[in-house]
C-alpha positions in Angstrom: 0.0 0.0 0.0 1.3 3.5 -0.9 0.2 7.0 -0.5 -0.2 7.5 -4.2 -2.9 4.8 -4.4 -4.7 6.3 -1.3 -4.8 9.7 -3.0 -6.3 8.0 -6.1 -9.0 6.4 -3.9 -9.8 9.9 -2.4 -10.0 11.4 -5.9 -12.4 8.8 -7.2 -14.6 9.2 -4.1 -14.6 13.0 -4.4 -15.4 13.1 -8.2 -17.6 10.0 -8.5 -16.1 9.4 -11.9 -12.8 7.7 -12.9 -12.2 10.1 -15.9 -12.6 13.3 -13.8 -10.6 11.7 -10.9 -7.8 10.8 -13.4 -7.7 14.3 -14.8 -7.5 15.8 -11.3 -4.6 13.4 -10.5 -2.8 14.1 -13.7 -2.8 10.5 -15.0 -4.7 8.5 -17.5 -8.0 6.9 -16.7 -6.7 3.3 -17.4 -3.7 3.9 -15.0 -6.0 5.1 -12.3 -8.4 2.2 -12.8 -5.6 -0.3 -12.6 -4.2 1.2 -9.4 -7.6 1.3 -7.7 -8.1 -2.4 -8.7 -4.7 -3.3 -7.1 -5.6 -1.5 -3.9 -8.9 -3.4 -3.8 -7.1 -6.7 -4.2 -4.6 -5.7 -1.5 -7.4 -4.8 0.9 -9.6 -7.7 -0.1 -12.7 -5.6 -0.5 -14.5 -3.7 -3.3 -14.1 0.0 -2.8 -16.4 1.3 -5.5 -19.6 0.2 -7.2 -19.1 0.9 -10.9 -21.8 1.6 -13.5 -21.5 3.0 -17.1 -22.4 6.5 -15.8 -21.1 6.8 -12.3 -19.0 5.4 -9.5 -20.3 5.1 -5.9 -18.3 4.2 -2.8 -19.2 0.9 -1.3 -20.0 0.4 2.4 -16.5 -0.9 2.9 -15.1 2.2 1.3 -17.3 4.4 3.6 -15.8 2.6 6.6 -12.2 3.0 5.4 -12.2 6.5 3.8 -11.9 8.4 7.1 -8.7 6.5 7.9 -7.5 7.1 4.4 -8.0 10.8 4.7 -6.2 10.9 8.0 -3.3 8.9 6.6 -2.9 11.2 3.7 -3.3 14.3 5.9 -0.6 13.1 8.2 1.7 12.3 5.3 1.2 15.8 4.0 1.9 17.2 7.4 5.2 15.3 7.5 6.2 16.9 4.2 5.0 20.3 5.3 7.1 20.1 8.5 10.1 19.1 6.5 9.6 22.1 4.1 9.1 24.3 7.1 12.4 23.2 8.6 14.2 24.0 5.4 12.5 27.4 4.8 9.2 28.3 6.5 8.7 31.2 4.2 9.0 29.5 0.8 6.6 27.5 -1.3 2.9 27.6 -1.8 0.6 29.3 0.7 -3.1 28.8 0.1 -5.0 31.8 1.6 -8.8 31.8 1.8 -10.6 35.1 1.9 -14.3 36.1 2.2 -16.0 37.8 -0.8 -16.7 41.1 0.9 -13.0 41.5 1.6 -11.2 39.9 -1.3 -11.8 42.5 -4.1 -10.8 45.4 -1.9 -8.0 44.0 0.2 -6.0 41.9 -2.3 -5.0 44.8 -4.6 -3.7 46.6 -1.6 -1.6 43.8 -0.1 -0.4 41.6 -2.9 2.5 43.8 -3.9 3.6 44.2 -0.3 3.4 40.5 0.3 5.5 39.8 -2.8 8.1 42.3 -1.7 8.3 41.2 1.9 8.0 37.4 1.2 9.5 36.9 -2.3 9.8 33.1 -2.0 6.3 32.5 -0.6 3.7 31.9 -3.3 0.4 33.2 -1.9 -2.6 31.7 -3.7 -5.9 33.4 -2.8 -9.2 31.4 -2.7 -12.4 33.4 -2.4 -15.5 31.9 -0.8 -18.0 32.3 2.0 -16.9 31.8 5.6 -18.5 28.3 6.1 -16.8 27.0 2.9 -13.5 28.5 3.8 -13.6 26.8 7.3 -14.5 23.5 5.7 -11.5 23.8 3.3 -9.2 24.8 6.1 -10.2 21.8 8.2 -9.8 19.6 5.1 -6.2 20.8 4.6 -7.2 22.4 1.3 -6.2 25.9 2.6 -3.3 27.0 4.8 -5.0 30.0 6.4 -8.1 32.2 5.8 -9.0 35.8 6.2 -12.3 36.1 8.0 -14.5 38.6 9.8 -15.7 36.3 12.5 -14.3 34.2 15.3 -13.6 30.5 14.8 -15.0 27.7 16.8 -13.4 24.5 18.0 -10.0 23.5 19.3 -8.7 22.5 15.9 -8.7 26.1 14.6 -7.0 29.3 15.9 -7.2 32.9 14.8 -5.9 36.3 15.7 -7.0 39.8 14.7 -5.2 41.8 12.0 -7.1 45.1 11.7 -10.4 46.7 12.5 -12.6 47.7 9.5 -15.4 50.2 10.3 -18.8 50.1 8.6 -20.0 53.1 6.6 -23.6 54.1 5.8 -24.1 53.8 2.0 -26.9 56.0 0.7 -28.5 56.9 -2.6 -27.7 60.5 -3.6 -31.3 61.7 -3.1 -31.8 59.9 0.3 -32.9 62.1 3.2 -30.1 60.8 5.4 -27.5 62.4 3.0 -28.1 65.7 4.8 -26.6 64.3 8.0 -22.9 64.4 8.6 -23.2 61.3 10.8 -25.9 58.6 10.5 -27.3 56.5 13.4 -27.3 52.8 12.6 -30.9 52.3 13.5 -32.0 55.0 11.0 -30.9 52.6 8.2 -33.2 49.8 9.4 -36.3 50.9 7.5 -34.9 50.4 4.0 -31.7 48.5 4.5 -30.5 46.1 1.8 -28.4 43.1 2.8 -26.4 40.2 1.3 -27.8 36.7 1.0 -27.6 34.1 3.7 -24.1 32.8 4.2 -22.4 36.1 4.1 -21.2 37.2 7.6 -21.6 40.8 6.6 -25.4 40.2 6.3 -25.7 39.3 10.0 -23.3 42.0 11.1 -25.2 44.7 9.2 -28.6 43.6 10.6 -27.2 43.4 14.1 -25.7 46.9 13.8 -29.1 48.3 12.7 -31.1 46.4 15.3 -32.9 44.2 12.8 -33.6 40.5 13.1 -33.1 38.0 10.3 -36.7 38.2 9.2 -36.7 40.7 6.3 -39.7 39.7 4.3 -39.3 40.8 0.7 -36.1 42.8 1.2 -33.5 42.3 -1.5 -30.8 39.8 -0.6 -27.9 40.3 -3.0 -25.4 37.6 -3.9 -22.5 40.0 -4.0 -21.5 43.4 -2.5 -21.2 44.9 -6.0 -24.8 44.0 -6.7 -25.7 45.6 -3.4 -23.9 48.8 -4.2 -25.5 49.0 -7.6 -29.0 48.7 -6.0 -28.2 51.4 -3.5 -26.9 53.7 -6.3 -30.2 53.1 -8.2 -32.1 54.3 -5.1 -33.5 50.9 -4.1 -32.5 51.4 -0.4 -29.6 51.9 2.0 -26.9 49.5 3.4 -23.8 49.2 5.5 -20.5 48.6 3.8 -17.1 47.7 5.1 -14.6 50.6 4.9 -12.3 49.0 2.3 -15.2 49.0 -0.2 -15.6 52.8 0.1 -13.8 53.5 -3.2 -16.0 51.1 -5.2 -19.1 52.7 -3.5 -18.1 56.2 -4.4 -17.3 55.2 -8.0 -20.9 54.0 -8.2 -22.2 57.4 -7.2 -23.1 56.4 -3.6 -22.9 58.8 -0.8 -21.0 57.6 2.3 -21.4 58.7 5.9 -19.7 57.6 9.1 -21.8 55.9 11.7 -22.7 57.3 15.0 -21.8 54.2 17.0 -18.7 53.5 14.9 -19.7 49.9 14.4 -17.5 47.6 12.3 -15.9 44.3 12.1 -12.5 42.8 12.9 -10.6 41.0 10.1 -8.8 38.0 11.4 -6.4 35.4 10.0 -7.3 31.8 11.0 -5.3 28.6 10.7 -5.3 25.0 11.9 -3.9 24.7 15.5 -1.4 22.0 14.4 -0.5 23.7 11.1 3.3 23.3 10.9 4.0 26.5 8.9 3.0 28.9 11.6 5.9 31.1 10.7 4.3 31.7 7.3 0.9 32.5 8.8 2.5 35.0 11.1 4.5 36.6 8.3 1.5 37.0 6.0 -0.6 38.3 8.9 2.1 40.8 9.9 2.4 42.2 6.3 -1.4 42.6 6.0 -1.7 44.2 9.5 1.2 46.5 8.9 -0.2 47.7 5.6 -3.6 48.3 7.1 -2.3 50.0 10.2 -4.2 53.3 10.8 -6.9 52.3 8.2 -9.7 52.1 10.8 -9.3 55.7 11.9 -9.2 57.1 8.4 -12.3 55.0 7.3 -14.3 56.0 10.3 -13.6 59.7 9.7 -14.5 59.3 6.0 -11.1 60.2 4.8 -10.2 56.9 2.9 
């Protein structure tokens, strides 16, 4: 038994198709099929039920696959520790990032990251919080930039910078006349993101609203939300880093009376061997955003 064949088993289980699994593994389908057959012979059980259209794990495979995942993860951890001992700040670093942060933060920090860590290849992966946490736990990401705390002893996080919220208003909205907007005054016609975005819950909480919004628009992206506000459909709260995009859309921004906001954090697996890389990436981002909170809250960004 070898790790290569265990990886093949996981690929077939994930894709449910030998052709797609072979493509993901970078080998031919016949080669993959032969290796899986050899593994079945070695284990003495059938791992997959094969039909002309699909492949499904057998009951035996379901019993074994957890052990297989653990074995592959531990082998990857051994390799990662070895790489870390050689040079903790080199190689690939897979960084997850939430959608309400990625388009605005990445252009600001990618050049500083390349300059400060020239041998570390940062690969961003944009997705919602729940999906990023799942990928982090599955060892598919090395760290993630989030706007919420993490749960469970297997994950750890630390704050990088505070990002204040701003009131985003249509140009003709009555609240435009105010220099500072109270959060609760946005509640009547606030627009929010769809379920799954942490910014949705944070905006509703800041305005004193529950999750029951009736027919209120739930946008799939912050850019859609900004366009709807610009069109006069309602108001919203936006994170400070999105201020430039909002102003480009013709939206009027105002600071909030209670200075509510969110804390951007970097999260990683507690046992992740490349902690030095996590710290280095986090320090570059935190240093580059130092002082941002004050400027955003004052409306000077």
